[in-house]
N, C-alpha and C positions, 0 to 999 in steps of 0.2 A: 151244614151251613154256611152260609157265602159271608167273606167280610168286605163290608163298604169300603170301597177306592180310599178314600177319606183315612179311614180310621187303621188302614194298609201304612198309606204316608206317615201318619202319624209315627206310627211303632218304628218304622224302618230309619225315620229322619233320627230318631231318640238312637237307636243303634249308631248310625254313621257318628254323632255326636260324642259318643261313647268311646268308638274306636279313636276318633281324635284325641279325645281326653289319655285315654291309653299310650297314643303314639307320643304326646307329651311327656306322661309320665318316664316313658322310658326310655326319652333323649337325657331327662334331668336324671335320673337313674345313672344312665352311663357314662354321661360326662360330668354330670355333677358329683356325686355320687361316688359309689367302690366298682366303677368300670365295669359293671355286672347288671342284667336286665331285672326288673321288678314282676314282669308276668310271664317272659318266657320263658320260663323253667328249662327247656330242653336246650336251649344255650348256653345259660348258665352251667349245666353238666356237660357239655361241650368244651367251654373253654377251661373247665377244670382240670378234665381230660388232656387236653392239648397243650396245655400249662403244666402238666405232671411228665406227659410224656416227651415233652422239648427242656425240663428239666427249668422252668421258667420262672420267676415268682409272682404270684397272683395273691391278691389279698381273700384269703378264705375266706377270711370272717364275712366278708362283705356277701359272698357267694352265698354262703351258711346263712347268715341273715334273710335273703332274701329266698331262696329255698324254706325255712321255716316262717317266714312271716305270710309268703304266699300258703302253705300249705295249712296256716293256721286259720286263715281268712277265709282260707274255700272252705273248710272242718266245719269253723263258727257258721258261713252264710248257711252251709247245707243241712245244717241241722238246724237251724231257725226256719228256714224255707221248706223242710220236707214235708209238712201238712197242708202245704199250698195246691189249690186246686188250679191248675193251668186255665188258660182261655186263649181262645183266637184271636180276642179283639182288645184285650188289655194286658198291664203285666200284672199280677197277683200284689195284694196290697203289700204283703211281706219283702217282696221280692224290691217294692217301692223303698220300703224300711231301710232295707240292706244298701239302697245305694245312696239315700239320703246320709245315713251312718259311713258310708265312705266319704261322701263331699264333705261331712264335718271332718272325717279324719283327714283328708287333704287340705284343706282350712285350715286346721291347726298345724302341719307339717309347711305348710306355705309361710304360716308367721312363723315358726322357729326359722325357718329357711330367712325369709327376712329378715328377722332379728339380727341374725347373724352376718347378715351383708351377703348372703349367698355363699358363704366360708364355712361351714361349720366346722368345731371342731372333731377330732377321732371318734370322741362317745357319740355325740349328738347325730353325727353322721351316721354310724350306726342304729340310732334309733329309727332316723329316718329312712333307712334304706329298708329297713323291718316293717317299718309303717306303710311306706310305699306299695312292696311285696305284699302287707296284708290285703292293702288297698284291693289291688290288682287280683287278688285270688278269692277275696268276697265278690268282687264285679264278676269273674268268671263262674262262681257258683251261682250268683244272681239270673245269668242269663241262661244258666243248664233249667234252674226252675221255672224260668219264665216258658218254657216249651216251646210250641212253633211260633209264637206271638216275637222272637226274639232270635237271636244270633250269636255266635261268637264274637266277642268284642277285643279278647286280648291276644289271641291266637290265632290268626289265618292262615296258615301254610293248607290246612285241611280245608279251607275256604277256597282257596285260588285252585285247589285239585278239583275240587266237585266243579268249579264254576267252568274251566275248561274241559272236564268230562261230560255234564250235565249241560252246560250252557254253549260254550263256543263250540263242544264236540257235535251237539244234536243241532245248532246252527239257529238256537234261539235264545241268544245272551241277554240276561236283561242288564238293566244300568245300577241296580243298588249296590251288587257288588264293586264294581269299579270304584264306585262312590267313598264304600267302605275304605277300599285302598287306598284312595286319594287322600280321604281325611286321615288315615294313619300317618302317610308324607307328611302332611299340611302339619298335622299336631306335631309331629317329631321336629321338622321344620322351624316352626315357630316358638318351641324352646329353645331349640339348639340359640338361635336367633338371641333369645333373650339372655340367654346363657350368657352370651359375648357381650351384648350391648346394654342390657338393665339386668344383672344376674340377681338381684335382691326379688324380683318380681318374678322371675323364670316359672315357677311351680301355678301361679295364679291360673293363667289359662286353663289349666285341667279342672281347677277346682269350678272356673266359670261353664265349663265343657258339661260339665256332670249334672251341674245345676240346672241349665239348659235341656239337658238328656231327660232329667225327673220331669220339667215343664212339659213340655212336649209330649212327654208318656202317660201325662195324666189327663191329658185333653181328651183321648175317647172314653175316659171313666166321668168326666167332668161334666161331658156333653152324650149320653150314652146314645146310640142308635135305636130310633123307633122299632118296634117289632114288623112293620112293613117293611125296614130295610133288610130285614132277612128272610132265607129260604130254609125250611129243612132238607 
């Protein structure tokens, strides 16, 4: 089955928007919460190891909350989407539900963050840290459940390696992978600036980006291609 170019653009753009949201969440998590990442668990484990090896203090609670939240989010989303049938032209309905739930969770976190002026107390900070990691875990599992119609949005090291080997290495690099990296940087930069200049609103961009990704990903389903647009 051949995907119409418009369909591919919709889904790729949705992935780029989710990557930008992830960048924003990572910046807010690291700079505004517990100096750990919400979606990059390899880095959190490395931070724990380096702190232990050098005898430096590290908020172990924040790291453990991030690890636990990410694991719980991944497990819940994987359980919910395990019966989904993947498609090359759109994301399964249950994947969309998971992403909608992520948007709601992030919106709740953004509301709490804003209510505290962007400076939550220790207990609230821990809840926000766990919630951000849970959202990132759910998003990661949702992209896995979406199959070939999606791509990683919370961890891009493997994406970079594959792009170098299969893209640059073969002389046929595409543009969508660099766009994902640019989106990650842009999302992180935007939220870092907002933490400095408009701290109570720093979580809002990630909420908006996830909602925009949902809207864009819904377009192929709302306007399905005609039978003539596919070939067996």
